[in-house]
N, C-alpha and C positions, 0 to 999 in steps of 0.2 A: 494285159489285161492283170500284170499283179499289180500294176503302178494304180490303176482306178479301182484294185480293191483295197488296196493301204490305204487311198483316201477316202472309202464311203467307211475303213474300221475307224479311221481318226473323226473322220462327219460325224459315225453314232456314238464316239466318246466325247467329242465337245458338246453333242446333243444333250449326254445322259450329265455331265456336268454344269450343262448350264439347269437342267430339270432339277438335280438335288442344289443349286445356289439357290432354286426359288423352291423349291422345299425348303431351305432352311430360314431362307426370307420371310417367308411363310409362318412358319412355327416360332418366331425370332418374334417377328408382328403382332403374335397372341401372345407368347408366353409373358414378356418384356412386359405390357399392359397389368397382365394379374398379377408378375411377382411386384410391379411398384403398387397394386392396391392393394393386396396382403402386406406387404409391408408399411401399407400407413394405417394398417387394421390396428384397433384396441389392442393389450396385450390377455383381455382374454379373450380375445376373438383369434387372437394367434395359434392361441394352449388350442383353442375349439376344432380349429383348422389341423394342426399339425395333428395333435391326437385321433383326428379323424379319419384322415388318410393314413395313420401307420396303422388305426383299427382294418381300416377296407383291405390294404396292402396284407397284414395277418390275416383276414378273413380269406383271402385271395390262396396267401400262402400253405397255408394249412388246408384248402382245400384238397391243392395241388399234396401235398405230405402225406394225407389221410387217403386218398386215392391212389398214390406210390407206394409208402412205408408203413404204414400202420398194418393195411394188410398183408402185407408179406412178412409182419414178424416185426420191422425193422423199428423195434423200440428207443434205439440210443439216438437216431435221427430227430424224431419228435421232440426230446429231450431237450435237445442240443438248438432244435427251432424255440422252444417255449421259451428255455434262459436265453437265447441271443434277442428273440421278439421284447424281453421283459429286458434287457441291457438297451435295445436302440431305444425304447419309450423313454426309457430314465434319462440315455443322453441327449434325447432332441430334446425332450421338458428343459432340462438341467442346459443347456445351452438359449435357448429361449429366449428362458426367464436371466438368464445371466446377459443376455447380452439386452433385454428390455428393460432390464431394470439399472444398468452401467448409467444413463444421466442419471438419475436418483447419486450414484456415486459421484458426479460432478457436483451434483447439490450439495455434498456433502465436505468435499473437496472448496469450494466456492464460501460455504459458512466457516470453513478454516480459514481459509486464507484474510475473511472478513477481520476474523475476531485479532488475524496477527497483526493486523494493520495496513491490507492492502484493501482501500474499502472501493477501490473502482472496478474489481473482478466481478464479473458476472457470470451467472448462469448459462449457457449453449442454447441457443430456444429454437436450432435445427434440429431434430429426432425424427425416427423413424414412428414416433407414437402420438398423435394428436394431442389425446390426452396428455403426457406429459410439455409438449412441446402448451399446454396452454397454461398447463403448472409451473414452465420454466418462464412464461411470461409476466406470468401474474406476479411470481416472485421476482423478477426486475424491477418490472413495475413498482411493488412497494418498498425494496431496495431503494431505489431513486428518490420514489417519493421522500422513505427515512434520512438516506443521505443529504438532501435539499433542505427540508425542517431542522435536520443536525447542523446543517454547516450556518443555517441563517439562525440559530438559535446559538451556536459560537462564536459569530460574528459580530452576535448585538451584545454577547459577554464582554469577548474583547474588547468592542469599540469602546463600550460601558469603563471598563477597567483601565484601557489607556486616557480615558477622558478624566477619570478620579485619580490617575496619577500625574495626568498633567496639573489639575487643579493640586494635587496637596503641595506638588514640588512648586508650585509658584505661589503658595502661600507661605513652607516654608523659605522658598527665595527673600521673598518682599515683608513678609513678617515678624519669622521666627531668628530670619539670618537679621535682621532690621535691629530687633530687641535683644538681641547678644551681644550686637554691635555697641547698640546703646550704653547695653551694661557696661562692657569694654571702656568703652569713653569714661564712664560715671567712677568707675574701680581705680583709669589711673590720675583725673582729677581729684580723688577718696587721695593717691597714693602720695601727688605732688604736692597737698593742703598738711598735709601729714611730719609732725614734727618728726625728727630727726633721733628724737628720743627713745620715738615707741619703734623700738625694732621688730620683736614681736610680732606687731599688730602691721607692720609692711610686709614682711614677712606671710604672715595672714594671707596678707590682701593680692603680694606677688602670688601665690599657688590661688589664690579662688580665680586671677587675671587666666592664670596660664588653662587654668579649667574651663573656664569661658571659651577660649581663644580655643581650644581642643573639640570644646562643645562645636564652637562654630562650623570647625572642621569637618564634622562628624556631620553635623545639619548638612553646610553646600554638597560633599560626598551621597548622601542619602536621597539629596534633591537629583542631584547627576542619574543616581540609581535609577529612580525613579523615571525620568524623564530629560534625556540631557538637551541639553537650547543649542547645543554646538546643533544636533541633528536639523531641527527647528529650521536655524537660523544660516549653517553652513551645508548639510545635506549631511548621506550615509555615507560618502568616504569621510569624510571630515573626523565624522561621528565613531566611527571602526576605528580609524588609527587612535584618536585619543582614547577611547576604552579599552584597546588592545595594551597601549602606552602605562594605561592606569590599573591594568589588571597584571602585568610584568614586574609593577613593583612593588603590588599587595602580595603576590602570590610568589615571585622568584621567577617563575616558567616562563620563560623564552616565545614570544610569537613574532612568527613575520606574516607581513598584513602584504598579500599583493594584487592590488587592485585597477584591471586593466580597462581602458575607456568607460570609465565608469566617474567623470568630468560630473556629466551631462547629469543635472535632477533626475527623480522617476517625481510619478506620485507620490501625496503622503502616505499613505497608503502600506504604498509598495515598501518607501524606506524603512517604516516601520516596523514592518515585518521583517524585513531583511535583517533588519538591526538586532531584532528581538531573538532573531534565532539561533545569529551569532556569540549575541550575550550569554544565551541560555548554553550555549555548547561550549562556550570558554567557562563557564559556572559548573556547569558538569567533570569539564579536564577538572578543574581545580578540586572539586569533590572527592570523585573518585578513580583519576584516570591512574595518578602516581604520574603523571608525565615530568619531563624536563624541558621537551622543545613542543610545539605548536607551528601550523601553520593556517591562515586563510586566504583564501586565495576566491577573488570574485572578477565575473571577467561580463561583459556585455559583449555579444557577438551576434549579427541582425537583429531577432527580434527576442530574445531572449539572453536573462541575465544566467550564468554558472557560477556555481558554486561551487569550493571542496573546505572543508573541515579538516585536516589531520591532526592526527597525535601521538608521540611515542610511547605511551601509559604501556598499560598492563592489560586494555584489552578487553571483551564483556562478551557475551552472547544475546544479539539485538533482540533474538525470536523469541529466547526466552524473557527478556527482561520486558517485551510490548505486551507477551502472553499472561505476564501475571498476573495473580490475582491480588496480590498481599497490596494492603490499603497502603498507596502512595506509590507502590513501585512504577518508575517506569512515565511518570506525570511527563515528565519533561521532554523523556520522548517524543508523547502521543501530542504533549505542548505545539514543538517543533513541525510533528507536521499538521498536526491543525492548523495551524500559521500560517505555510506552505497551501497545504490545498484551498484553504478562502481565498487566493490569489491565481487560481488555477496551475499552480506549482503541482511539484513533485518531490519528494524527498525520500531518500534512502542512509540506510546506514549499514558498515560493511568493517565487520572486526570481530578477531581471533585474541585468545587470549595468549597472551603477554607479544602479541604481535599490533599492539597500537589499534588504536581506529580512527574511519574517514566518515563522512560525511558528503553526499552528494547530494544539491539541491537545485533544481532548475523552474524557473519563473517565467511563464511568456510575459514579453510589455503588454498582450493586448489578448487578452481571452474571454471568450461567450464562458467561462465557468469561474470567473470572479463574484464571488455573494460580497465579500466587503465593500 
């Protein structure tokens, strides 16, 4: 009998537990969809629902307090209830508004990041408010359209610039250089037929000839800087090594070049972009870094080109330079990012004051984001 009683008690307890679980499931099945629907309501409706619930709870609580405390003259409880109700109402509305406007903080952060040069960042589109979701989608669509138009315009400008550089370099090489060479030959011929007695005239001819030689060398260097023929003839690796050697001779800054798996030619656009980025980076080092050594590393790995350009100079604040509104400030950094992004790549700056600077770049060999 005692064993049977224990089994009955156990059976009743199990039944009660089962009914409790079924009740919990029923409540969850009803409450969860209701909460989800409320969360998907616009901010205005959320505030109305929350305040309606607060008013209802306040009315019920007020009726209870009036029935129990006011008739007994316990005014302190009533005052406490009023203050608590006001505080609770303010707190609930504050939390609701704070949560509801959090996506707008994301919009602000996104705009700041884009202004700083991170143009690929977009506003999160999944929120609890359908109106803000629609706003985020529209904003991202507008940003994507503007970015595409900006890239196309930049690609057209850079392509036209490269074509113009190539044309000017060719004219300097084919016409100006040849004219200067003819001038030097003519001066040499005049110098040969000039009598030895004309010493002063001969000295002037030698000075003019030397000036013509220097001008010819400057024209040649200008043509190379505008568009190095070695880039078109021998490729990126040879062009970078040649430029690094010339850069070291002209500036006294030691340049170490490390090119790994870069023997195979790339597309003309890719080679031009990478060469211009290295050229601009070294130019900035010479102008601003006060460095003694720098290193250029390019590596072809799988289907990407990875690069690092670093120096031991005085460093700078990349964020401040990129966000500067001073005219002409940071154009070199923006130009490098612009070129890399046109071929679907990414470029980042890392630097601290008195600790040198480093540029990291990565370019896919094949990308759907290529504009140029």
